[in-house]
CHARMM-style PDB file with segment names, atoms N, HN, CA, C and O in Angstrom:
ATOM      1  N   MET     1      26.575  40.672  -0.566  1.00  0.00      PROA
ATOM      2  CA  MET     1      27.860  39.369   0.066  1.00  0.00      PROA
ATOM      3  C   MET     1      27.992  38.822   0.037  1.00  0.00      PROA
ATOM      4  O   MET     1      27.601  38.397   1.124  1.00  0.00      PROA
ATOM      5  N   SER     2      28.835  37.170  -1.054  1.00  0.00      PROA
ATOM      6  HN  SER     2      29.152  37.515  -1.937  1.00  0.00      PROA
ATOM      7  CA  SER     2      28.386  36.143  -1.025  1.00  0.00      PROA
ATOM      8  C   SER     2      28.961  34.929  -0.050  1.00  0.00      PROA
ATOM      9  O   SER     2      30.155  34.815  -0.330  1.00  0.00      PROA
ATOM     10  N   LYS     3      28.553  33.857   1.110  1.00  0.00      PROA
ATOM     11  HN  LYS     3      27.584  33.950   1.338  1.00  0.00      PROA
ATOM     12  CA  LYS     3      29.517  33.530   2.259  1.00  0.00      PROA
ATOM     13  C   LYS     3      30.066  32.775   1.089  1.00  0.00      PROA
ATOM     14  O   LYS     3      29.990  32.301  -0.045  1.00  0.00      PROA
ATOM     15  N   ASN     4      30.689  33.028   2.246  1.00  0.00      PROA
ATOM     16  HN  ASN     4      30.751  33.413   3.166  1.00  0.00      PROA
ATOM     17  CA  ASN     4      31.870  31.346   1.397  1.00  0.00      PROA
ATOM     18  C   ASN     4      31.411  29.921   1.379  1.00  0.00      PROA
ATOM     19  O   ASN     4      30.514  29.582   2.151  1.00  0.00      PROA
ATOM     20  N   LEU     5      32.039  28.932   0.433  1.00  0.00      PROA
ATOM     21  HN  LEU     5      32.768  29.207  -0.193  1.00  0.00      PROA
ATOM     22  CA  LEU     5      31.000  27.139   1.267  1.00  0.00      PROA
ATOM     23  C   LEU     5      31.168  27.096   2.065  1.00  0.00      PROA
ATOM     24  O   LEU     5      30.283  26.348   2.481  1.00  0.00      PROA
ATOM     25  N   GLU     6      32.098  27.524   3.340  1.00  0.00      PROA
ATOM     26  HN  GLU     6      32.817  28.132   3.002  1.00  0.00      PROA
ATOM     27  CA  GLU     6      32.531  26.666   4.477  1.00  0.00      PROA
ATOM     28  C   GLU     6      30.756  27.517   5.431  1.00  0.00      PROA
ATOM     29  O   GLU     6      29.874  27.008   6.123  1.00  0.00      PROA
ATOM     30  N   ASP     7      30.883  28.232   5.183  1.00  0.00      PROA
ATOM     31  HN  ASP     7      31.599  28.646   4.621  1.00  0.00      PROA
ATOM     32  CA  ASP     7      29.093  29.062   5.820  1.00  0.00      PROA
ATOM     33  C   ASP     7      27.978  28.645   5.013  1.00  0.00      PROA
ATOM     34  O   ASP     7      26.893  29.002   5.472  1.00  0.00      PROA
ATOM     35  N   ARG     8      27.938  27.982   3.928  1.00  0.00      PROA
ATOM     36  HN  ARG     8      28.819  27.692   3.555  1.00  0.00      PROA
ATOM     37  CA  ARG     8      26.548  26.679   2.832  1.00  0.00      PROA
ATOM     38  C   ARG     8      26.509  26.122   3.876  1.00  0.00      PROA
ATOM     39  O   ARG     8      25.814  26.188   4.889  1.00  0.00      PROA
ATOM     40  N   TYR     9      27.830  25.216   3.329  1.00  0.00      PROA
ATOM     41  HN  TYR     9      28.396  25.162   2.505  1.00  0.00      PROA
ATOM     42  CA  TYR     9      27.770  23.604   3.273  1.00  0.00      PROA
ATOM     43  C   TYR     9      28.311  23.018   3.939  1.00  0.00      PROA
ATOM     44  O   TYR     9      28.955  23.860   4.564  1.00  0.00      PROA
ATOM     45  N   ARG    10      28.687  21.610   4.512  1.00  0.00      PROA
ATOM     46  HN  ARG    10      28.164  20.926   4.004  1.00  0.00      PROA
ATOM     47  CA  ARG    10      28.929  20.442   5.841  1.00  0.00      PROA
ATOM     48  C   ARG    10      29.590  19.551   5.353  1.00  0.00      PROA
ATOM     49  O   ARG    10      29.036  19.255   4.295  1.00  0.00      PROA
ATOM     50  N   THR    11      30.445  18.953   5.503  1.00  0.00      PROA
ATOM     51  HN  THR    11      30.895  19.194   6.363  1.00  0.00      PROA
ATOM     52  CA  THR    11      30.953  17.283   4.913  1.00  0.00      PROA
ATOM     53  C   THR    11      29.990  16.513   6.115  1.00  0.00      PROA
ATOM     54  O   THR    11      29.488  16.489   7.238  1.00  0.00      PROA
ATOM     55  N   VAL    12      30.214  15.952   4.861  1.00  0.00      PROA
ATOM     56  HN  VAL    12      30.622  15.972   3.948  1.00  0.00      PROA
ATOM     57  CA  VAL    12      29.092  14.865   5.571  1.00  0.00      PROA
ATOM     58  C   VAL    12      30.635  13.416   4.757  1.00  0.00      PROA
ATOM     59  O   VAL    12      31.340  13.567   3.759  1.00  0.00      PROA
ATOM     60  N   ASN    13      30.568  11.808   6.080  1.00  0.00      PROA
ATOM     61  HN  ASN    13      29.995  11.685   6.891  1.00  0.00      PROA
ATOM     62  CA  ASN    13      31.503  11.133   5.502  1.00  0.00      PROA
ATOM     63  C   ASN    13      30.352  10.018   4.979  1.00  0.00      PROA
ATOM     64  O   ASN    13      29.208   9.819   5.389  1.00  0.00      PROA
ATOM     65  N   LEU    14      31.247   9.275   3.738  1.00  0.00      PROA
ATOM     66  HN  LEU    14      32.176   9.437   3.405  1.00  0.00      PROA
ATOM     67  CA  LEU    14      29.826   8.402   4.011  1.00  0.00      PROA
ATOM     68  C   LEU    14      30.367   7.189   3.469  1.00  0.00      PROA
ATOM     69  O   LEU    14      31.206   7.304   2.576  1.00  0.00      PROA
ATOM     70  N   PRO    15      29.798   5.270   4.124  1.00  0.00      PROA
ATOM     71  CA  PRO    15      30.728   4.483   3.489  1.00  0.00      PROA
ATOM     72  C   PRO    15      31.327   3.927   2.268  1.00  0.00      PROA
ATOM     73  O   PRO    15      30.663   3.638   1.273  1.00  0.00      PROA
ATOM     74  N   VAL    16      32.091   3.841   2.329  1.00  0.00      PROA
ATOM     75  HN  VAL    16      32.630   4.076   3.138  1.00  0.00      PROA
ATOM     76  CA  VAL    16      32.367   3.420   0.646  1.00  0.00      PROA
ATOM     77  C   VAL    16      31.193   2.904   0.211  1.00  0.00      PROA
ATOM     78  O   VAL    16      30.622   3.628  -0.605  1.00  0.00      PROA
ATOM     79  N   GLY    17      30.486   1.600   0.565  1.00  0.00      PROA
ATOM     80  HN  GLY    17      30.949   1.012   1.228  1.00  0.00      PROA
ATOM     81  CA  GLY    17      29.975   1.000  -0.101  1.00  0.00      PROA
ATOM     82  C   GLY    17      28.683   1.430  -0.140  1.00  0.00      PROA
ATOM     83  O   GLY    17      28.032   1.109  -1.134  1.00  0.00      PROA
ATOM     84  N   LEU    18      28.074   2.187   0.847  1.00  0.00      PROA
ATOM     85  HN  LEU    18      28.603   2.448   1.655  1.00  0.00      PROA
ATOM     86  CA  LEU    18      26.865   3.661   0.596  1.00  0.00      PROA
ATOM     87  C   LEU    18      27.646   4.244  -0.857  1.00  0.00      PROA
ATOM     88  O   LEU    18      27.534   3.704  -1.957  1.00  0.00      PROA
ATOM     89  N   VAL    19      28.009   4.797  -0.724  1.00  0.00      PROA
ATOM     90  HN  VAL    19      28.101   5.236   0.170  1.00  0.00      PROA
ATOM     91  CA  VAL    19      28.846   6.075  -2.472  1.00  0.00      PROA
ATOM     92  C   VAL    19      28.710   5.107  -3.067  1.00  0.00      PROA
ATOM     93  O   VAL    19      27.567   5.131  -3.524  1.00  0.00      PROA
ATOM     94  N   ASP    20      29.509   3.701  -3.522  1.00  0.00      PROA
ATOM     95  HN  ASP    20      30.437   3.682  -3.151  1.00  0.00      PROA
ATOM     96  CA  ASP    20      28.888   2.937  -4.943  1.00  0.00      PROA
ATOM     97  C   ASP    20      27.965   2.821  -4.742  1.00  0.00      PROA
ATOM     98  O   ASP    20      27.684   3.827  -5.394  1.00  0.00      PROA
ATOM     99  N   GLU    21      26.554   2.334  -4.222  1.00  0.00      PROA
ATOM    100  HN  GLU    21      26.783   1.517  -3.692  1.00  0.00      PROA
ATOM    101  CA  GLU    21      25.762   2.140  -4.335  1.00  0.00      PROA
ATOM    102  C   GLU    21      24.796   3.174  -5.171  1.00  0.00      PROA
ATOM    103  O   GLU    21      24.117   2.913  -6.164  1.00  0.00      PROA
ATOM    104  N   VAL    22      24.944   4.510  -4.430  1.00  0.00      PROA
ATOM    105  HN  VAL    22      25.496   4.722  -3.623  1.00  0.00      PROA
ATOM    106  CA  VAL    22      24.538   5.744  -4.861  1.00  0.00      PROA
ATOM    107  C   VAL    22      24.842   5.894  -6.125  1.00  0.00      PROA
ATOM    108  O   VAL    22      23.992   6.412  -6.849  1.00  0.00      PROA
ATOM    109  N   ASP    23      26.306   5.417  -6.771  1.00  0.00      PROA
ATOM    110  HN  ASP    23      26.996   4.996  -6.182  1.00  0.00      PROA
ATOM    111  CA  ASP    23      27.213   6.118  -8.160  1.00  0.00      PROA
ATOM    112  C   ASP    23      26.119   5.036  -9.291  1.00  0.00      PROA
ATOM    113  O   ASP    23      25.711   5.306 -10.421  1.00  0.00      PROA
ATOM    114  N   ARG    24      25.861   3.636  -8.353  1.00  0.00      PROA
ATOM    115  HN  ARG    24      26.192   3.418  -7.435  1.00  0.00      PROA
ATOM    116  CA  ARG    24      25.186   2.487  -9.220  1.00  0.00      PROA
ATOM    117  C   ARG    24      23.384   2.869  -9.483  1.00  0.00      PROA
ATOM    118  O   ARG    24      22.755   2.254 -10.344  1.00  0.00      PROA
ATOM    119  N   LEU    25      22.726   3.947  -8.614  1.00  0.00      PROA
ATOM    120  HN  LEU    25      23.237   4.447  -7.915  1.00  0.00      PROA
ATOM    121  CA  LEU    25      21.451   3.986  -9.190  1.00  0.00      PROA
ATOM    122  C   LEU    25      21.941   5.428  -9.937  1.00  0.00      PROA
ATOM    123  O   LEU    25      21.497   5.373 -11.084  1.00  0.00      PROA
ATOM    124  N   ILE    26      22.635   6.616  -9.750  1.00  0.00      PROA
ATOM    125  HN  ILE    26      22.995   6.660  -8.819  1.00  0.00      PROA
ATOM    126  CA  ILE    26      22.452   7.490 -10.872  1.00  0.00      PROA
ATOM    127  C   ILE    26      23.029   6.457 -12.120  1.00  0.00      PROA
ATOM    128  O   ILE    26      22.163   6.368 -12.990  1.00  0.00      PROA
ATOM    129  N   GLU    27      23.882   5.899 -12.346  1.00  0.00      PROA
ATOM    130  HN  GLU    27      24.586   5.972 -11.639  1.00  0.00      PROA
ATOM    131  CA  GLU    27      23.936   4.671 -13.606  1.00  0.00      PROA
ATOM    132  C   GLU    27      22.599   4.400 -14.576  1.00  0.00      PROA
ATOM    133  O   GLU    27      22.241   4.772 -15.694  1.00  0.00      PROA
ATOM    134  N   VAL    28      22.027   3.484 -13.450  1.00  0.00      PROA
ATOM    135  HN  VAL    28      22.317   3.182 -12.542  1.00  0.00      PROA
ATOM    136  CA  VAL    28      20.657   2.776 -13.912  1.00  0.00      PROA
ATOM    137  C   VAL    28      20.202   3.503 -13.997  1.00  0.00      PROA
ATOM    138  O   VAL    28      20.560   3.942 -15.090  1.00  0.00      PROA
ATOM    139  N   PHE    29      19.117   4.513 -13.367  1.00  0.00      PROA
ATOM    140  HN  PHE    29      18.826   4.156 -12.479  1.00  0.00      PROA
ATOM    141  CA  PHE    29      17.888   5.726 -13.159  1.00  0.00      PROA
ATOM    142  C   PHE    29      18.520   7.329 -13.245  1.00  0.00      PROA
ATOM    143  O   PHE    29      18.611   8.279 -12.469  1.00  0.00      PROA
ATOM    144  N   SER    30      19.037   6.928 -15.194  1.00  0.00      PROA
ATOM    145  HN  SER    30      18.963   6.156 -15.825  1.00  0.00      PROA
ATOM    146  CA  SER    30      19.422   8.671 -15.334  1.00  0.00      PROA
ATOM    147  C   SER    30      18.717   9.079 -16.313  1.00  0.00      PROA
ATOM    148  O   SER    30      18.831  10.069 -17.036  1.00  0.00      PROA
ATOM    149  N   GLU    31      17.975   8.241 -16.283  1.00  0.00      PROA
ATOM    150  HN  GLU    31      17.882   7.437 -15.695  1.00  0.00      PROA
ATOM    151  CA  GLU    31      16.827   9.417 -16.838  1.00  0.00      PROA
ATOM    152  C   GLU    31      16.056  10.144 -15.846  1.00  0.00      PROA
ATOM    153  O   GLU    31      15.554  11.104 -16.431  1.00  0.00      PROA
ATOM    154  N   HSD    32      15.682  10.139 -14.463  1.00  0.00      PROA
ATOM    155  HN  HSD    32      16.090   9.358 -13.989  1.00  0.00      PROA
ATOM    156  CA  HSD    32      15.212  10.736 -13.164  1.00  0.00      PROA
ATOM    157  C   HSD    32      16.827  12.145 -13.074  1.00  0.00      PROA
ATOM    158  O   HSD    32      17.316  12.634 -12.055  1.00  0.00      PROA
ATOM    159  N   GLY    33      17.104  12.322 -14.103  1.00  0.00      PROA
ATOM    160  HN  GLY    33      16.706  11.925 -14.930  1.00  0.00      PROA
ATOM    161  CA  GLY    33      18.181  13.519 -13.989  1.00  0.00      PROA
ATOM    162  C   GLY    33      18.925  13.937 -12.424  1.00  0.00      PROA
ATOM    163  O   GLY    33      18.828  14.946 -11.724  1.00  0.00      PROA
ATOM    164  N   TYR    34      19.712  12.623 -12.261  1.00  0.00      PROA
ATOM    165  HN  TYR    34      19.791  11.804 -12.829  1.00  0.00      PROA
ATOM    166  CA  TYR    34      20.685  13.411 -10.676  1.00  0.00      PROA
ATOM    167  C   TYR    34      21.899  13.256 -11.770  1.00  0.00      PROA
ATOM    168  O   TYR    34      22.239  12.154 -12.200  1.00  0.00      PROA
ATOM    169  N   SER    35      22.505  14.472 -12.165  1.00  0.00      PROA
ATOM    170  HN  SER    35      22.229  15.367 -11.816  1.00  0.00      PROA
ATOM    171  CA  SER    35      23.586  14.567 -12.043  1.00  0.00      PROA
ATOM    172  C   SER    35      24.900  14.847 -11.495  1.00  0.00      PROA
ATOM    173  O   SER    35      25.976  15.021 -12.068  1.00  0.00      PROA
ATOM    174  N   SER    36      24.562  14.856 -10.162  1.00  0.00      PROA
ATOM    175  HN  SER    36      23.688  14.716  -9.697  1.00  0.00      PROA
ATOM    176  CA  SER    36      26.405  14.136  -9.615  1.00  0.00      PROA
ATOM    177  C   SER    36      25.587  13.446  -7.586  1.00  0.00      PROA
ATOM    178  O   SER    36      24.515  13.735  -7.053  1.00  0.00      PROA
ATOM    179  N   ARG    37      26.510  12.716  -7.188  1.00  0.00      PROA
ATOM    180  HN  ARG    37      27.381  12.482  -7.620  1.00  0.00      PROA
ATOM    181  CA  ARG    37      26.238  12.282  -6.228  1.00  0.00      PROA
ATOM    182  C   ARG    37      25.481  13.395  -5.155  1.00  0.00      PROA
ATOM    183  O   ARG    37      24.548  13.085  -4.414  1.00  0.00      PROA
ATOM    184  N   ALA    38      26.099  14.758  -5.245  1.00  0.00      PROA
ATOM    185  HN  ALA    38      26.857  15.009  -5.847  1.00  0.00      PROA
ATOM    186  CA  ALA    38      25.661  15.346  -3.998  1.00  0.00      PROA
ATOM    187  C   ALA    38      24.194  16.045  -4.874  1.00  0.00      PROA
ATOM    188  O   ALA    38      23.962  17.134  -4.349  1.00  0.00      PROA
ATOM    189  N   ASP    39      23.451  15.833  -5.703  1.00  0.00      PROA
ATOM    190  HN  ASP    39      23.639  14.948  -6.129  1.00  0.00      PROA
ATOM    191  CA  ASP    39      22.743  16.093  -6.211  1.00  0.00      PROA
ATOM    192  C   ASP    39      21.863  14.545  -5.829  1.00  0.00      PROA
ATOM    193  O   ASP    39      20.777  14.854  -5.338  1.00  0.00      PROA
ATOM    194  N   PHE    40      21.977  13.477  -5.890  1.00  0.00      PROA
ATOM    195  HN  PHE    40      22.859  13.226  -6.290  1.00  0.00      PROA
ATOM    196  CA  PHE    40      21.569  12.453  -5.817  1.00  0.00      PROA
ATOM    197  C   PHE    40      21.368  11.662  -4.125  1.00  0.00      PROA
ATOM    198  O   PHE    40      20.899  10.562  -3.833  1.00  0.00      PROA
ATOM    199  N   ILE    41      21.993  12.851  -3.175  1.00  0.00      PROA
ATOM    200  HN  ILE    41      22.375  13.744  -3.412  1.00  0.00      PROA
ATOM    201  CA  ILE    41      22.312  12.579  -2.403  1.00  0.00      PROA
ATOM    202  C   ILE    41      20.929  13.757  -1.763  1.00  0.00      PROA
ATOM    203  O   ILE    41      19.828  13.274  -1.496  1.00  0.00      PROA
ATOM    204  N   LYS    42      21.211  15.354  -1.580  1.00  0.00      PROA
ATOM    205  HN  LYS    42      22.105  15.746  -1.797  1.00  0.00      PROA
ATOM    206  CA  LYS    42      20.594  15.777  -1.568  1.00  0.00      PROA
ATOM    207  C   LYS    42      18.943  15.689  -1.672  1.00  0.00      PROA
ATOM    208  O   LYS    42      18.038  16.032  -0.911  1.00  0.00      PROA
ATOM    209  N   GLN    43      18.981  15.132  -2.839  1.00  0.00      PROA
ATOM    210  HN  GLN    43      19.716  14.853  -3.456  1.00  0.00      PROA
ATOM    211  CA  GLN    43      17.145  14.548  -2.618  1.00  0.00      PROA
ATOM    212  C   GLN    43      17.082  13.453  -2.109  1.00  0.00      PROA
ATOM    213  O   GLN    43      15.895  13.192  -2.302  1.00  0.00      PROA
ATOM    214  N   ALA    44      17.447  12.711  -1.655  1.00  0.00      PROA
ATOM    215  HN  ALA    44      18.412  12.924  -1.498  1.00  0.00      PROA
ATOM    216  CA  ALA    44      17.846  11.859  -0.662  1.00  0.00      PROA
ATOM    217  C   ALA    44      16.528  11.996   0.806  1.00  0.00      PROA
ATOM    218  O   ALA    44      15.415  11.725   1.260  1.00  0.00      PROA
ATOM    219  N   VAL    45      18.595  13.022   1.028  1.00  0.00      PROA
ATOM    220  HN  VAL    45      19.499  13.242   0.660  1.00  0.00      PROA
ATOM    221  CA  VAL    45      17.809  13.114   2.595  1.00  0.00      PROA
ATOM    222  C   VAL    45      16.538  14.560   2.572  1.00  0.00      PROA
ATOM    223  O   VAL    45      15.844  14.631   3.586  1.00  0.00      PROA
ATOM    224  N   ARG    46      16.318  15.474   1.621  1.00  0.00      PROA
ATOM    225  HN  ARG    46      16.882  15.417   0.797  1.00  0.00      PROA
ATOM    226  CA  ARG    46      15.280  15.533   1.551  1.00  0.00      PROA
ATOM    227  C   ARG    46      14.184  15.110   1.578  1.00  0.00      PROA
ATOM    228  O   ARG    46      13.450  15.648   2.407  1.00  0.00      PROA
ATOM    229  N   GLU    47      13.584  14.003   0.728  1.00  0.00      PROA
ATOM    230  HN  GLU    47      14.180  13.566   0.055  1.00  0.00      PROA
ATOM    231  CA  GLU    47      12.803  13.006   0.897  1.00  0.00      PROA
ATOM    232  C   GLU    47      12.180  13.034   2.171  1.00  0.00      PROA
ATOM    233  O   GLU    47      11.125  13.418   2.676  1.00  0.00      PROA
ATOM    234  N   LYS    48      13.963  12.102   2.718  1.00  0.00      PROA
ATOM    235  HN  LYS    48      14.820  11.790   2.308  1.00  0.00      PROA
ATOM    236  CA  LYS    48      13.746  11.610   4.148  1.00  0.00      PROA
ATOM    237  C   LYS    48      13.036  12.660   5.133  1.00  0.00      PROA
ATOM    238  O   LYS    48      12.050  12.497   5.852  1.00  0.00      PROA
ATOM    239  N   ILE    49      13.802  13.727   4.951  1.00  0.00      PROA
ATOM    240  HN  ILE    49      14.603  13.860   4.367  1.00  0.00      PROA
ATOM    241  CA  ILE    49      13.589  15.079   6.165  1.00  0.00      PROA
ATOM    242  C   ILE    49      12.013  14.979   6.134  1.00  0.00      PROA
ATOM    243  O   ILE    49      11.516  14.697   7.224  1.00  0.00      PROA
ATOM    244  N   LEU    50      10.765  15.235   4.637  1.00  0.00      PROA
ATOM    245  HN  LEU    50      11.168  15.464   3.751  1.00  0.00      PROA
ATOM    246  CA  LEU    50       9.468  15.415   4.545  1.00  0.00      PROA
ATOM    247  C   LEU    50       9.239  14.283   5.010  1.00  0.00      PROA
ATOM    248  O   LEU    50       9.652  14.426   6.161  1.00  0.00      PROA
ATOM    249  N   SER    51       8.969  13.520   4.956  1.00  0.00      PROA
ATOM    250  HN  SER    51       8.633  13.404   4.021  1.00  0.00      PROA
ATOM    251  CA  SER    51       8.684  12.493   5.311  1.00  0.00      PROA
ATOM    252  C   SER    51       8.573  11.848   7.235  1.00  0.00      PROA
ATOM    253  O   SER    51       7.770  11.331   8.011  1.00  0.00      PROA
ATOM    254  N   LEU    52      10.229  12.430   7.166  1.00  0.00      PROA
ATOM    255  HN  LEU    52      10.882  12.850   6.535  1.00  0.00      PROA
ATOM    256  CA  LEU    52       9.752  12.661   9.085  1.00  0.00      PROA
ATOM    257  C   LEU    52       9.100  13.519   9.399  1.00  0.00      PROA
ATOM    258  O   LEU    52       8.336  13.336  10.347  1.00  0.00      PROA
ATOM    259  N   GLU    53       9.140  14.891   8.687  1.00  0.00      PROA
ATOM    260  HN  GLU    53       9.761  15.040   7.917  1.00  0.00      PROA
ATOM    261  CA  GLU    53       8.302  15.585   9.171  1.00  0.00      PROA
ATOM    262  C   GLU    53       6.731  15.710   8.719  1.00  0.00      PROA
ATOM    263  O   GLU    53       6.245  16.822   8.930  1.00  0.00      PROA
ATOM    264  N   GLU    54       5.942  14.819   8.178  1.00  0.00      PROA
ATOM    265  HN  GLU    54       6.336  13.916   8.006  1.00  0.00      PROA
ATOM    266  CA  GLU    54       4.727  13.435   7.289  1.00  0.00      PROA
ATOM    267  C   GLU    54       4.769  13.260   9.278  1.00  0.00      PROA
ATOM    268  O   GLU    54       3.902  13.896   9.877  1.00  0.00      PROA
ATOM    269  N   LEU    55       5.727  12.452  10.083  1.00  0.00      PROA
ATOM    270  HN  LEU    55       6.431  11.935   9.596  1.00  0.00      PROA
ATOM    271  CA  LEU    55       5.136  11.732  10.687  1.00  0.00      PROA
ATOM    272  C   LEU    55       4.962  12.562  11.952  1.00  0.00      PROA
ATOM    273  O   LEU    55       4.020  12.484  12.741  1.00  0.00      PROA
ATOM    274  N   GLU    56       6.051  13.393  12.020  1.00  0.00      PROA
ATOM    275  HN  GLU    56       6.816  13.456  11.379  1.00  0.00      PROA
ATOM    276  CA  GLU    56       5.863  14.216  13.446  1.00  0.00      PROA
ATOM    277  C   GLU    56       4.369  14.822  13.677  1.00  0.00      PROA
ATOM    278  O   GLU    56       3.690  14.766  14.702  1.00  0.00      PROA
ATOM    279  N   ALA    57       4.108  15.323  12.624  1.00  0.00      PROA
ATOM    280  HN  ALA    57       4.660  15.369  11.791  1.00  0.00      PROA
ATOM    281  CA  ALA    57       2.855  15.715  12.047  1.00  0.00      PROA
ATOM    282  C   ALA    57       1.620  15.809  12.505  1.00  0.00      PROA
ATOM    283  O   ALA    57       0.896  16.752  12.823  1.00  0.00      PROA
ATOM    284  N   SER    58       1.469  14.191  12.469  1.00  0.00      PROA
ATOM    285  HN  SER    58       2.058  13.425  12.210  1.00  0.00      PROA
ATOM    286  CA  SER    58       1.061  13.000  12.242  1.00  0.00      PROA
ATOM    287  C   SER    58       0.176  12.712  13.227  1.00  0.00      PROA
ATOM    288  O   SER    58      -1.041  12.614  13.391  1.00  0.00      PROA
ATOM    289  N   ARG    59       1.573  12.569  14.054  1.00  0.00      PROA
ATOM    290  HN  ARG    59       2.561  12.648  13.921  1.00  0.00      PROA
ATOM    291  CA  ARG    59       2.271  12.139  15.723  1.00  0.00      PROA
ATOM    292  C   ARG    59       1.179  13.466  16.895  1.00  0.00      PROA
ATOM    293  O   ARG    59       0.512  13.390  17.927  1.00  0.00      PROA
ATOM    294  N   TYR    60       1.567  14.502  15.945  1.00  0.00      PROA
ATOM    295  HN  TYR    60       2.109  14.564  15.107  1.00  0.00      PROA
ATOM    296  CA  TYR    60       1.052  16.038  16.781  1.00  0.00      PROA
ATOM    297  C   TYR    60      -0.382  15.929  16.913  1.00  0.00      PROA
ATOM    298  O   TYR    60      -1.010  16.077  17.962  1.00  0.00      PROA
ATOM    299  N   ASP    61      -0.904  15.631  15.656  1.00  0.00      PROA
ATOM    300  HN  ASP    61      -0.395  15.510  14.804  1.00  0.00      PROA
ATOM    301  CA  ASP    61      -1.602  15.840  15.138  1.00  0.00      PROA
ATOM    302  C   ASP    61      -3.081  14.447  15.804  1.00  0.00      PROA
ATOM    303  O   ASP    61      -4.188  14.827  16.186  1.00  0.00      PROA
ATOM    304  N   THR    62      -2.876  13.731  15.787  1.00  0.00      PROA
ATOM    305  HN  THR    62      -1.976  13.423  15.477  1.00  0.00      PROA
ATOM    306  CA  THR    62      -3.550  13.043  16.915  1.00  0.00      PROA
ATOM    307  C   THR    62      -2.641  13.192  18.607  1.00  0.00      PROA
ATOM    308  O   THR    62      -2.635  12.174  19.300  1.00  0.00      PROA
ATOM    309  N   LEU    63      -2.158  14.060  18.979  1.00  0.00      PROA
ATOM    310  HN  LEU    63      -2.164  14.887  18.416  1.00  0.00      PROA
ATOM    311  CA  LEU    63      -2.087  13.802  20.506  1.00  0.00      PROA
ATOM    312  C   LEU    63      -3.480  14.858  20.520  1.00  0.00      PROA
ATOM    313  O   LEU    63      -4.590  14.389  20.773  1.00  0.00      PROA
ATOM    314  N   GLU    64      -3.302  16.203  20.246  1.00  0.00      PROA
ATOM    315  HN  GLU    64      -2.401  16.584  20.041  1.00  0.00      PROA
ATOM    316  CA  GLU    64      -3.828  16.621  19.626  1.00  0.00      PROA
ATOM    317  C   GLU    64      -4.771  16.844  19.579  1.00  0.00      PROA
ATOM    318  O   GLU    64      -5.103  17.701  20.399  1.00  0.00      PROA
ATOM    319  N   THR    65      -5.779  16.363  18.756  1.00  0.00      PROA
ATOM    320  HN  THR    65      -5.510  15.667  18.090  1.00  0.00      PROA
ATOM    321  CA  THR    65      -7.081  15.915  19.173  1.00  0.00      PROA
ATOM    322  C   THR    65      -7.232  14.895  20.478  1.00  0.00      PROA
ATOM    323  O   THR    65      -8.077  15.356  21.245  1.00  0.00      PROA
ATOM    324  N   ARG    66      -6.716  13.762  20.912  1.00  0.00      PROA
ATOM    325  HN  ARG    66      -6.030  13.388  20.289  1.00  0.00      PROA
ATOM    326  CA  ARG    66      -7.086  13.557  21.717  1.00  0.00      PROA
ATOM    327  C   ARG    66      -6.922  13.867  22.845  1.00  0.00      PROA
ATOM    328  O   ARG    66      -7.280  13.115  23.752  1.00  0.00      PROA
ATOM    329  N   VAL    67      -6.400  14.928  23.056  1.00  0.00      PROA
ATOM    330  HN  VAL    67      -6.109  15.539  22.320  1.00  0.00      PROA
ATOM    331  CA  VAL    67      -5.835  16.594  23.891  1.00  0.00      PROA
ATOM    332  C   VAL    67      -7.064  16.620  23.995  1.00  0.00      PROA
ATOM    333  O   VAL    67      -7.588  16.036  24.944  1.00  0.00      PROA
ATOM    334  N   TYR    68      -7.926  17.380  22.942  1.00  0.00      PROA
ATOM    335  HN  TYR    68      -7.500  17.855  22.171  1.00  0.00      PROA
ATOM    336  CA  TYR    68      -9.236  18.228  22.755  1.00  0.00      PROA
ATOM    337  C   TYR    68     -10.665  17.035  22.751  1.00  0.00      PROA
ATOM    338  O   TYR    68     -11.885  17.114  22.610  1.00  0.00      PROA
ATOM    339  N   LYS    69      -9.943  16.270  22.926  1.00  0.00      PROA
ATOM    340  HN  LYS    69      -8.951  16.206  23.041  1.00  0.00      PROA
ATOM    341  CA  LYS    69     -11.405  15.480  22.677  1.00  0.00      PROA
ATOM    342  C   LYS    69     -11.724  14.359  24.949  1.00  0.00      PROA
ATOM    343  O   LYS    69     -12.629  13.737  25.504  1.00  0.00      PROA
ATOM    344  N   SER    70     -10.564  14.726  25.228  1.00  0.00      PROA
ATOM    345  HN  SER    70      -9.828  15.231  24.777  1.00  0.00      PROA
ATOM    346  CA  SER    70     -10.446  14.698  26.664  1.00  0.00      PROA
ATOM    347  C   SER    70     -11.297  15.770  26.881  1.00  0.00      PROA
ATOM    348  O   SER    70     -12.414  15.600  27.369  1.00  0.00      PROA
ATOM    349  N   ARG    71     -10.897  16.791  26.584  1.00  0.00      PROA
ATOM    350  HN  ARG    71      -9.989  16.929  26.188  1.00  0.00      PROA
ATOM    351  CA  ARG    71     -11.607  17.492  27.506  1.00  0.00      PROA
ATOM    352  C   ARG    71     -13.534  17.905  27.656  1.00  0.00      PROA
ATOM    353  OT1 ARG    71     -13.950  18.572  28.603  1.00  0.00      PROA
TER     354      ARG     71
END
């Protein structure tokens, strides 16, 4: 049973200037294979999430190390 689009996607509003910059970068860096705004933005969001998750993990590791050393 396939879910409809409303169940799989959310709409996000972005400032026009930001979307214009995305369009410009897609053109300038066409060799990177972005096929659409959505493709570019999904990749950018994935990269940001990964970056923040790595930061979160390093903070946790640092905290865990401090707790372990204090025992």
